[in-house]
C-alpha positions in Angstrom: -40.9 -31.5 -34.6 -42.4 -29.3 -31.9 -40.6 -31.4 -29.3 -37.2 -30.7 -31.0 -37.8 -27.0 -31.1 -38.9 -26.9 -27.5 -35.8 -28.8 -26.5 -33.6 -26.5 -28.5 -35.2 -23.4 -26.8 -34.6 -24.9 -23.3 -31.0 -25.7 -24.2 -30.4 -22.2 -25.6 -31.9 -20.7 -22.4 -29.7 -22.9 -20.2 -26.5 -21.9 -22.2 -27.4 -18.2 -22.0 -28.1 -18.5 -18.3 -24.7 -20.1 -17.7 -23.0 -17.4 -19.8 -24.8 -14.6 -17.9 -23.7 -16.1 -14.6 -20.0 -16.5 -15.7 -19.9 -12.9 -17.1 -21.4 -11.4 -14.0 -18.4 -12.8 -12.0 -16.0 -11.1 -14.3 -17.9 -7.8 -14.2 -18.6 -7.6 -10.5 -15.4 -9.0 -9.1 -13.9 -6.6 -6.5 -10.7 -4.7 -7.4 -7.5 -6.0 -6.0 -7.3 -5.3 -2.3 -4.8 -2.8 -1.0 -1.7 -4.2 0.7 -0.1 -3.2 4.0 3.7 -3.2 4.1 6.0 -2.8 7.2 9.1 -0.7 7.4 11.2 -1.2 10.6 12.6 2.0 12.2 16.0 0.8 13.4 17.5 -2.4 11.9 17.4 -5.7 13.7 21.2 -5.3 14.3 20.7 -1.9 16.0 21.7 0.3 13.1 20.1 3.7 12.6 18.4 2.7 9.4 15.0 1.9 7.9 14.5 -1.8 6.9 13.8 -1.8 4.0 15.1 1.6 3.1 13.5 1.4 -0.4 10.0 0.1 -1.0 7.8 -0.1 -4.1 4.0 0.0 -3.6 0.8 0.7 -5.5 -1.5 3.7 -5.0 -3.9 2.8 -2.3 -1.5 0.7 -0.2 -0.5 1.4 3.4 2.9 1.5 4.9 3.3 0.7 8.6 6.4 2.2 10.2 7.3 0.0 13.2 9.6 1.3 15.9 12.2 -1.5 16.2 15.5 -0.6 17.7 17.4 2.4 19.0 14.4 4.7 19.6 13.2 7.5 19.5 12.2 7.6 15.8 9.7 9.5 13.7 8.8 9.8 10.0 9.1 13.0 8.0 8.4 13.0 4.2 10.3 15.5 2.1 7.4 17.4 0.6 9.6 19.3 -1.9 10.9 16.1 -3.4 7.7 14.0 -3.2 5.5 13.2 -6.1 2.5 14.6 -4.2 3.0 17.3 -1.6 -0.4 16.6 0.1 0.3 12.9 0.6 3.8 13.8 2.0 2.4 16.3 4.4 -0.3 14.0 5.7 2.2 11.1 5.9 4.7 12.9 8.1 4.5 12.1 11.8 6.9 14.3 13.7 5.8 13.0 17.1 8.6 10.7 18.4 7.9 7.0 18.9 9.7 6.3 22.2 9.1 2.5 22.7 9.9 -0.5 20.5 6.7 -1.9 19.1 4.9 1.4 18.6 3.9 2.1 15.0 2.4 4.6 12.7 0.5 3.8 9.4 0.7 6.0 6.3 -2.0 5.6 3.6 -1.0 6.2 0.0 -4.7 6.3 -1.1 -4.9 8.5 -4.1 -1.1 8.9 -4.3 0.5 10.2 -7.4 2.9 7.7 -8.9 6.5 8.6 -8.2 9.0 8.9 -5.3 8.3 9.8 -1.7 11.6 10.3 0.2 11.4 10.2 4.0 13.8 10.4 7.0 13.9 10.2 10.8 14.5 13.7 12.2 16.6 12.7 15.2 18.8 10.4 13.1 18.8 12.2 9.7 22.5 13.2 10.2 23.4 9.5 10.7 21.8 8.7 7.3 18.5 7.3 8.5 16.5 7.9 5.4 14.5 6.0 2.9 12.2 6.1 -0.1 8.8 4.8 -1.1 8.1 4.4 -4.8 4.4 4.5 -5.8 4.0 2.7 -9.1 
């Protein structure tokens, strides 16, 4: 009888250990990693446009603006129409990117969900504008 009780105790301990290990993976697994998205400044066909002109992201993601065609370009967020004025102000890069391949990254870490409209200052009159939507 003692042998059966001892075996049951060992099996119980083994089952509890397995459950503890499995639950620790669920509790301590890292949060989803932030993504980095690319928006081209100037379309591949040479149009004065952002590609894509509309992008949905999550708070914490980063958007890389890549100078593609027909430079110079820059990125200016419309603070008055943005969900978070501070993120819009920090994300604006008024300095012109003169050469294809140059890029600027904008972090949306701590961004309020909503819309963040942006434009290229030199080509705003030509309709070079876009929108980032933080979900």
